[in-house]
N, C-alpha and C positions, 0 to 999 in steps of 0.2 A: 393571198389570198389563204394559202395553206399554213401559213404561219399565224394567222389570226385564228383560224380554225382549231390547230394546235395548242395557241394560246389559250383560247376556251377551254378547250379539253382538257389543258392542266388546271385551270382553274376550281373547275368542280371538284377534282379530287380532293379528300379532306386532307389536310395537312399532317396528322398524327396516322393516317393510314399506315405509313412504314414503320412506325414506331410502336404500333399496337400490340402488344402480348398474344402469341399465337398459342393455344393448349389443344393439344390433337387428342382426339377420342374415337376409338374403334369399336365396330360392332362384327361382333363373330358369333357364330351359332347362338344366337339370341340372347347374347349378353354384352355389356358396355365395358370396354377395357379403356382405361382404369373404372372402377366402379365411384371413386372419389376423386375430386378434382379439387384443388386448393388454389386460391387466389386471394390476392390482396384486396380487401376491403376498400372502397373508393376507387377503384380503377375500372378502366374500359378493358376488356378483351375481347379476343375473337376465339371460337370454339371451332375448330374445324374436327367436323363428324364425317368418318370414311366407313362405308359398308363394305366389310370384306366378305359378306355372306352371299347366299344365292338368291334370296328373296328380298324384296322391299321393306324398310324398317320405316318406321318414322320415330323423329326424335322429339318428344314431348315434355313439355313441362308448364303444369298449371301455375306453380311458383312464381315461373319467370314469365309467363305469358306468351311461349312459343310453343310452335307445331311446325315441322317440316319433315316432308318426306325424304327418304335417302335411298334412292336406288341402288342396286349391286353394283361394286367395283365403282362407285362415284362418292364425291365427297360435298358437302354442303358446309356452308359458314354461318355461323350464328353469333351476330354481335351483344354482347352484352354488357352489361355495368354502366355507371359503376354501382357497387353491391353494396348494401348496409351490411355489417358483419352479422353472420346466421349458417343458415342450411337451406340450400333449395334443390327439391327432388326433381329427378327429371325420370322419363320412362320411355321404353318402347313400345309405342302402341301396338303392334303386332305379336310382340311377345312380353305383355305386363307382367307375366309371373317371374320372369328370370331378366328380363332387362331393363334393371333398375338401376339407379346411381343418383350422386348428390353432388353439387357444388357448395363448397365449404369456403365461406369468405370470411377472412380473418383481419384482425387489425392488426398491422406490423408494428411489431415492438419498436422502442427508440432504441 
C-alpha cells in the first residue's frame, strides 16, 4: 500500500520540475536585487524571491498578473513563462517608490 501511495505522489510531480531554470531575487531595505532579470523568451522558469528585510513585502506585477506576500526571512516561488519577448515590470507593494524591477524576456540568437 505504501508503494502505491508513493507511486501516486510521484505521478503528480511535474516532470519538468527538476529542470526548470531558477532565478533568485532578493528584497533588502525596500529594494529588489537584482533590479533587472533577463530570461530567454519562450521558456518557463521559477523566480525565487527571498525577503532579507525586517518587514513584510509583497512581490507584485500587473504585467505578469502575480501578487504574493513575502514574510521576513522567507522565500516564495513564482512560476512564470513562457513569456513573449518584452519587458515585464514588478514592484514591492509596500515600497512602491523604491522596490521596482523588471524581467526582460529576450529571444535567443541562433
